[in-house]
One Martini backbone bead per residue (centre of mass of N, CA, C, O) as a GRO file, in nm:
protein
  326
    1UNK     BB    1   0.096   0.036   0.021
    2UNK     BB    2   0.074   0.367  -0.014
    3UNK     BB    3   0.242   0.602   0.215
    4UNK     BB    4   0.076   0.833   0.046
    5UNK     BB    5  -0.069   1.131  -0.057
    6UNK     BB    6  -0.283   1.053  -0.345
    7UNK     BB    7  -0.462   1.209  -0.611
    8UNK     BB    8  -0.582   1.033  -0.874
    9UNK     BB    9  -0.820   1.185  -0.983
   10UNK     BB   10  -0.660   1.452  -1.027
   11UNK     BB   11  -0.442   1.327  -1.204
   12UNK     BB   12  -0.623   1.229  -1.440
   13UNK     BB   13  -0.721   1.513  -1.506
   14UNK     BB   14  -0.446   1.635  -1.579
   15UNK     BB   15  -0.372   1.442  -1.807
   16UNK     BB   16  -0.613   1.503  -1.985
   17UNK     BB   17  -0.560   1.812  -2.013
   18UNK     BB   18  -0.290   1.760  -2.173
   19UNK     BB   19  -0.345   1.522  -2.401
   20UNK     BB   20  -0.230   1.237  -2.308
   21UNK     BB   21  -0.168   0.888  -2.347
   22UNK     BB   22   0.122   0.895  -2.264
   23UNK     BB   23   0.299   0.772  -1.955
   24UNK     BB   24   0.560   0.879  -1.743
   25UNK     BB   25   0.710   0.736  -1.458
   26UNK     BB   26   0.878   0.923  -1.210
   27UNK     BB   27   1.093   0.774  -0.948
   28UNK     BB   28   1.210   0.754  -0.667
   29UNK     BB   29   1.366   0.517  -0.504
   30UNK     BB   30   1.151   0.497  -0.257
   31UNK     BB   31   0.899   0.453  -0.493
   32UNK     BB   32   0.946   0.199  -0.683
   33UNK     BB   33   0.784  -0.014  -0.520
   34UNK     BB   34   0.505   0.157  -0.628
   35UNK     BB   35   0.482   0.156  -0.944
   36UNK     BB   36   0.258  -0.059  -1.009
   37UNK     BB   37   0.037   0.068  -0.832
   38UNK     BB   38   0.028   0.336  -0.982
   39UNK     BB   39  -0.035   0.217  -1.259
   40UNK     BB   40  -0.316   0.099  -1.175
   41UNK     BB   41  -0.437   0.398  -1.146
   42UNK     BB   42  -0.346   0.430  -1.481
   43UNK     BB   43  -0.500   0.219  -1.693
   44UNK     BB   44  -0.625   0.445  -1.898
   45UNK     BB   45  -0.328   0.448  -1.978
   46UNK     BB   46  -0.013   0.460  -2.128
   47UNK     BB   47   0.213   0.313  -1.909
   48UNK     BB   48   0.529   0.414  -1.789
   49UNK     BB   49   0.835   0.293  -1.622
   50UNK     BB   50   1.099   0.429  -1.505
   51UNK     BB   51   1.456   0.301  -1.475
   52UNK     BB   52   1.573   0.559  -1.385
   53UNK     BB   53   1.718   0.774  -1.220
   54UNK     BB   54   1.604   0.998  -0.933
   55UNK     BB   55   1.722   1.305  -0.773
   56UNK     BB   56   1.479   1.511  -0.854
   57UNK     BB   57   1.355   1.817  -0.977
   58UNK     BB   58   1.633   1.840  -1.147
   59UNK     BB   59   1.552   1.536  -1.267
   60UNK     BB   60   1.435   1.490  -1.596
   61UNK     BB   61   1.230   1.308  -1.817
   62UNK     BB   62   1.201   1.349  -2.179
   63UNK     BB   63   0.926   1.296  -2.413
   64UNK     BB   64   0.745   1.393  -2.676
   65UNK     BB   65   0.510   1.149  -2.649
   66UNK     BB   66   0.518   1.218  -2.329
   67UNK     BB   67   0.407   1.229  -1.997
   68UNK     BB   68   0.568   1.345  -1.722
   69UNK     BB   69   0.548   1.191  -1.396
   70UNK     BB   70   0.655   1.334  -1.097
   71UNK     BB   71   0.738   1.194  -0.796
   72UNK     BB   72   0.806   1.333  -0.458
   73UNK     BB   73   0.820   1.629  -0.576
   74UNK     BB   74   0.886   1.956  -0.607
   75UNK     BB   75   0.898   2.224  -0.776
   76UNK     BB   76   1.127   2.452  -0.902
   77UNK     BB   77   1.053   2.779  -0.940
   78UNK     BB   78   1.342   2.864  -1.109
   79UNK     BB   79   1.222   2.656  -1.327
   80UNK     BB   80   1.177   2.579  -1.672
   81UNK     BB   81   0.958   2.366  -1.777
   82UNK     BB   82   0.826   2.156  -1.956
   83UNK     BB   83   0.501   2.086  -2.073
   84UNK     BB   84   0.560   1.751  -2.029
   85UNK     BB   85   0.543   1.824  -1.708
   86UNK     BB   86   0.451   1.678  -1.387
   87UNK     BB   87   0.370   1.704  -1.040
   88UNK     BB   88   0.364   1.474  -0.748
   89UNK     BB   89   0.295   1.526  -0.442
   90UNK     BB   90   0.421   1.319  -0.160
   91UNK     BB   91   0.263   1.294   0.142
   92UNK     BB   92   0.301   1.222   0.458
   93UNK     BB   93   0.101   1.081   0.739
   94UNK     BB   94   0.299   1.090   0.961
   95UNK     BB   95   0.339   1.139   1.280
   96UNK     BB   96   0.517   1.371   1.523
   97UNK     BB   97   0.424   1.373   1.819
   98UNK     BB   98   0.610   1.166   1.968
   99UNK     BB   99   0.890   1.282   1.879
  100UNK     BB  100   0.848   1.568   1.967
  101UNK     BB  101   0.808   1.516   2.275
  102UNK     BB  102   1.079   1.370   2.307
  103UNK     BB  103   1.259   1.599   2.232
  104UNK     BB  104   1.165   1.802   2.464
  105UNK     BB  105   1.281   1.609   2.692
  106UNK     BB  106   1.595   1.626   2.582
  107UNK     BB  107   1.573   1.931   2.493
  108UNK     BB  108   1.649   2.296   2.574
  109UNK     BB  109   1.547   2.454   2.351
  110UNK     BB  110   1.377   2.755   2.300
  111UNK     BB  111   1.466   2.802   1.997
  112UNK     BB  112   1.312   2.650   1.710
  113UNK     BB  113   1.400   2.521   1.412
  114UNK     BB  114   1.204   2.424   1.121
  115UNK     BB  115   1.265   2.145   0.912
  116UNK     BB  116   1.206   1.985   0.575
  117UNK     BB  117   1.116   1.759   0.379
  118UNK     BB  118   0.876   1.730   0.145
  119UNK     BB  119   0.717   1.483   0.272
  120UNK     BB  120   0.699   1.671   0.561
  121UNK     BB  121   0.603   1.973   0.533
  122UNK     BB  122   0.299   1.942   0.636
  123UNK     BB  123   0.417   1.891   0.952
  124UNK     BB  124   0.515   2.163   1.068
  125UNK     BB  125   0.261   2.272   1.216
  126UNK     BB  126   0.237   2.041   1.419
  127UNK     BB  127   0.511   2.093   1.553
  128UNK     BB  128   0.478   2.380   1.632
  129UNK     BB  129   0.240   2.342   1.829
  130UNK     BB  130   0.386   2.160   2.022
  131UNK     BB  131   0.612   2.343   2.109
  132UNK     BB  132   0.427   2.582   2.205
  133UNK     BB  133   0.265   2.414   2.421
  134UNK     BB  134   0.571   2.385   2.570
  135UNK     BB  135   0.707   2.689   2.555
  136UNK     BB  136   0.819   2.714   2.280
  137UNK     BB  137   0.998   2.847   2.008
  138UNK     BB  138   0.886   2.855   1.666
  139UNK     BB  139   1.066   2.841   1.352
  140UNK     BB  140   1.001   2.941   0.999
  141UNK     BB  141   1.157   2.957   0.707
  142UNK     BB  142   1.249   3.132   0.407
  143UNK     BB  143   1.324   3.068   0.100
  144UNK     BB  144   1.428   3.081  -0.202
  145UNK     BB  145   1.365   3.046  -0.549
  146UNK     BB  146   1.412   2.718  -0.509
  147UNK     BB  147   1.174   2.724  -0.293
  148UNK     BB  148   0.842   2.648  -0.216
  149UNK     BB  149   0.855   2.596   0.102
  150UNK     BB  150   0.836   2.655   0.411
  151UNK     BB  151   1.109   2.480   0.555
  152UNK     BB  152   1.240   2.379   0.307
  153UNK     BB  153   1.480   2.124   0.220
  154UNK     BB  154   1.754   2.055   0.025
  155UNK     BB  155   2.039   1.894  -0.088
  156UNK     BB  156   2.103   2.208  -0.233
  157UNK     BB  157   1.916   2.371  -0.012
  158UNK     BB  158   1.931   2.600   0.305
  159UNK     BB  159   1.772   2.886   0.312
  160UNK     BB  160   1.550   2.836   0.538
  161UNK     BB  161   1.771   2.814   0.766
  162UNK     BB  162   1.939   3.072   0.729
  163UNK     BB  163   1.705   3.285   0.773
  164UNK     BB  164   1.705   3.182   1.112
  165UNK     BB  165   1.978   3.123   1.258
  166UNK     BB  166   1.996   3.389   1.457
  167UNK     BB  167   1.703   3.295   1.611
  168UNK     BB  168   1.830   3.020   1.711
  169UNK     BB  169   1.945   2.725   1.891
  170UNK     BB  170   1.803   2.511   1.700
  171UNK     BB  171   1.731   2.215   1.497
  172UNK     BB  172   1.445   2.050   1.337
  173UNK     BB  173   1.436   1.762   1.142
  174UNK     BB  174   1.194   1.641   0.918
  175UNK     BB  175   1.281   1.296   0.888
  176UNK     BB  176   1.513   1.106   0.704
  177UNK     BB  177   1.816   1.093   0.760
  178UNK     BB  178   2.130   1.315   0.742
  179UNK     BB  179   2.200   1.509   0.514
  180UNK     BB  180   2.016   1.758   0.561
  181UNK     BB  181   2.111   1.804   0.857
  182UNK     BB  182   2.412   1.853   0.794
  183UNK     BB  183   2.365   2.100   0.622
  184UNK     BB  184   2.241   2.270   0.837
  185UNK     BB  185   2.475   2.266   1.038
  186UNK     BB  186   2.693   2.398   0.847
  187UNK     BB  187   2.544   2.667   0.753
  188UNK     BB  188   2.452   2.760   1.067
  189UNK     BB  189   2.600   2.654   1.331
  190UNK     BB  190   2.379   2.450   1.444
  191UNK     BB  191   2.214   2.245   1.617
  192UNK     BB  192   2.106   1.921   1.486
  193UNK     BB  193   1.796   1.730   1.444
  194UNK     BB  194   1.655   1.422   1.402
  195UNK     BB  195   1.301   1.350   1.322
  196UNK     BB  196   1.178   1.025   1.329
  197UNK     BB  197   0.854   0.897   1.283
  198UNK     BB  198   0.908   0.577   1.252
  199UNK     BB  199   1.128   0.532   1.504
  200UNK     BB  200   1.128   0.770   1.718
  201UNK     BB  201   1.397   0.906   1.663
  202UNK     BB  202   1.695   1.084   1.775
  203UNK     BB  203   1.943   1.288   1.600
  204UNK     BB  204   2.267   1.391   1.637
  205UNK     BB  205   2.487   1.534   1.373
  206UNK     BB  206   2.768   1.618   1.472
  207UNK     BB  207   2.954   1.373   1.394
  208UNK     BB  208   2.888   1.377   1.090
  209UNK     BB  209   2.979   1.670   1.036
  210UNK     BB  210   3.271   1.635   1.125
  211UNK     BB  211   3.344   1.408   0.925
  212UNK     BB  212   3.286   1.570   0.671
  213UNK     BB  213   3.485   1.796   0.716
  214UNK     BB  214   3.741   1.620   0.721
  215UNK     BB  215   3.703   1.514   0.440
  216UNK     BB  216   3.709   1.790   0.286
  217UNK     BB  217   3.995   1.880   0.379
  218UNK     BB  218   4.133   1.637   0.269
  219UNK     BB  219   4.073   1.699  -0.031
  220UNK     BB  220   4.236   1.956  -0.050
  221UNK     BB  221   4.507   1.834   0.029
  222UNK     BB  222   4.515   1.622  -0.211
  223UNK     BB  223   4.500   1.885  -0.427
  224UNK     BB  224   4.761   2.067  -0.394
  225UNK     BB  225   4.926   1.938  -0.670
  226UNK     BB  226   4.739   2.030  -0.879
  227UNK     BB  227   4.727   2.107  -1.249
  228UNK     BB  228   4.464   1.926  -1.344
  229UNK     BB  229   4.127   2.001  -1.422
  230UNK     BB  230   3.798   1.864  -1.383
  231UNK     BB  231   3.492   2.013  -1.488
  232UNK     BB  232   3.176   1.948  -1.385
  233UNK     BB  233   2.889   1.932  -1.607
  234UNK     BB  234   2.546   1.963  -1.609
  235UNK     BB  235   2.243   1.893  -1.818
  236UNK     BB  236   2.051   1.925  -1.600
  237UNK     BB  237   1.809   2.150  -1.544
  238UNK     BB  238   1.876   2.176  -1.211
  239UNK     BB  239   2.232   2.171  -1.243
  240UNK     BB  240   2.315   2.392  -1.442
  241UNK     BB  241   2.650   2.552  -1.396
  242UNK     BB  242   2.813   2.696  -1.639
  243UNK     BB  243   2.908   2.978  -1.537
  244UNK     BB  244   3.069   2.864  -1.302
  245UNK     BB  245   3.258   2.680  -1.455
  246UNK     BB  246   3.387   2.910  -1.620
  247UNK     BB  247   3.494   3.063  -1.368
  248UNK     BB  248   3.676   2.830  -1.269
  249UNK     BB  249   3.849   2.804  -1.514
  250UNK     BB  250   3.967   3.085  -1.493
  251UNK     BB  251   4.108   3.047  -1.220
  252UNK     BB  252   4.291   2.822  -1.299
  253UNK     BB  253   4.435   2.966  -1.529
  254UNK     BB  254   4.531   3.217  -1.356
  255UNK     BB  255   4.708   2.998  -1.178
  256UNK     BB  256   4.862   2.811  -1.410
  257UNK     BB  257   4.644   2.603  -1.508
  258UNK     BB  258   4.443   2.336  -1.600
  259UNK     BB  259   4.120   2.305  -1.782
  260UNK     BB  260   3.822   2.089  -1.799
  261UNK     BB  261   3.520   2.023  -1.958
  262UNK     BB  262   3.261   1.804  -1.822
  263UNK     BB  263   2.985   1.679  -2.008
  264UNK     BB  264   2.668   1.564  -1.858
  265UNK     BB  265   2.408   1.368  -1.718
  266UNK     BB  266   2.607   1.166  -1.577
  267UNK     BB  267   2.786   1.066  -1.275
  268UNK     BB  268   3.057   0.835  -1.305
  269UNK     BB  269   3.333   0.770  -1.133
  270UNK     BB  270   3.432   0.499  -1.275
  271UNK     BB  271   3.435   0.678  -1.570
  272UNK     BB  272   3.684   0.860  -1.479
  273UNK     BB  273   3.970   0.875  -1.714
  274UNK     BB  274   4.111   1.134  -1.691
  275UNK     BB  275   4.392   1.358  -1.730
  276UNK     BB  276   4.378   1.431  -1.407
  277UNK     BB  277   4.415   1.546  -1.057
  278UNK     BB  278   4.118   1.673  -1.046
  279UNK     BB  279   3.788   1.746  -0.937
  280UNK     BB  280   3.500   1.955  -1.023
  281UNK     BB  281   3.171   2.008  -0.889
  282UNK     BB  282   2.860   2.149  -1.051
  283UNK     BB  283   2.671   1.955  -0.981
  284UNK     BB  284   2.552   1.762  -0.775
  285UNK     BB  285   2.661   1.782  -0.448
  286UNK     BB  286   2.629   1.472  -0.367
  287UNK     BB  287   2.859   1.365  -0.535
  288UNK     BB  288   3.082   1.465  -0.350
  289UNK     BB  289   2.981   1.355  -0.066
  290UNK     BB  290   2.882   1.047  -0.149
  291UNK     BB  291   3.122   0.970  -0.394
  292UNK     BB  292   3.426   1.015  -0.328
  293UNK     BB  293   3.529   0.714  -0.308
  294UNK     BB  294   3.479   0.658  -0.625
  295UNK     BB  295   3.713   0.828  -0.682
  296UNK     BB  296   4.051   0.843  -0.803
  297UNK     BB  297   4.018   1.146  -0.740
  298UNK     BB  298   3.986   1.431  -0.630
  299UNK     BB  299   3.683   1.604  -0.506
  300UNK     BB  300   3.534   1.924  -0.555
  301UNK     BB  301   3.409   2.210  -0.472
  302UNK     BB  302   3.397   2.531  -0.558
  303UNK     BB  303   3.506   2.640  -0.280
  304UNK     BB  304   3.747   2.445  -0.264
  305UNK     BB  305   3.896   2.554  -0.501
  306UNK     BB  306   3.917   2.848  -0.389
  307UNK     BB  307   4.094   2.762  -0.153
  308UNK     BB  308   4.323   2.628  -0.305
  309UNK     BB  309   4.369   2.907  -0.490
  310UNK     BB  310   4.324   3.160  -0.273
  311UNK     BB  311   4.034   3.303  -0.298
  312UNK     BB  312   3.990   3.163  -0.018
  313UNK     BB  313   3.934   3.074   0.298
  314UNK     BB  314   3.893   2.835   0.533
  315UNK     BB  315   3.677   3.016   0.688
  316UNK     BB  316   3.470   3.012   0.416
  317UNK     BB  317   3.340   2.758   0.461
  318UNK     BB  318   3.083   2.575   0.266
  319UNK     BB  319   2.819   2.450   0.151
  320UNK     BB  320   2.696   2.323  -0.130
  321UNK     BB  321   2.481   2.540  -0.335
  322UNK     BB  322   2.180   2.587  -0.515
  323UNK     BB  323   2.019   2.869  -0.663
  324UNK     BB  324   2.106   2.871  -0.976
  325UNK     BB  325   2.054   2.839  -1.326
  326UNK     BB  326   2.185   2.801  -1.698
   0.00000   0.00000   0.00000
């Protein structure tokens, strides 16, 4: 049974309104298990289930003769999507009441910032009310033009957290996994906790954030003697930072080194055979953080390259975020 709230009657209406007979379902990894069940709800259309990876609303598959229906993500407001793409936001019904009350018993933060992944963003108000009923101040930030909902954080954008960082004592991330919470911890420099409604567990991500920072500074050190850089540029609609890549190439060349632009749809570290000493990733930031061990050479974020080339100081370090694309 699909554990998300999806209005299939409304979805069928939207598909008919678009005038397409063929429908392509694009599902994130966590929802592929429900692909056939979703297709059963759309059996009055010629429905295809995409077998390709889907990394977010930045990553869409488009075919001229099909309507792409992307599940599990909200559209990114500052991206102009093709006409044959629609999004189906899939919100979890899981309550945060038990884990939120448990959090309040464990932590003494008086002013708490609330952030969430898109699946749980509709539960922010529930948690805010619980916090305030127990005498705590709860704040929800507004993100930049890449973020649709107040309090929403993406794997590549934490602007909703940054907007209230100076006004809170700690952050409560509503969701599962630690990546988003680690990002919040690093960009805000505030204690951050994961409130997992499924396990009812609370996790302080301090140790994971420290480990990631050590790993990243280690990558900069490993690239200290690099003279040839491969700058990775994504062709995905929501990850394409070509102007940034060109600016980084200019920095490398102004420093007396060589730079090459590597352009493609997928970044497969095991297939990076290029004669370079280090890579610089301007595609999805998670490639750098999650897949660094899969690269045979050091892989840097844009700001890490700038630190390496002395354009910025070590103290300027920040998590790589995507604000706009070109």
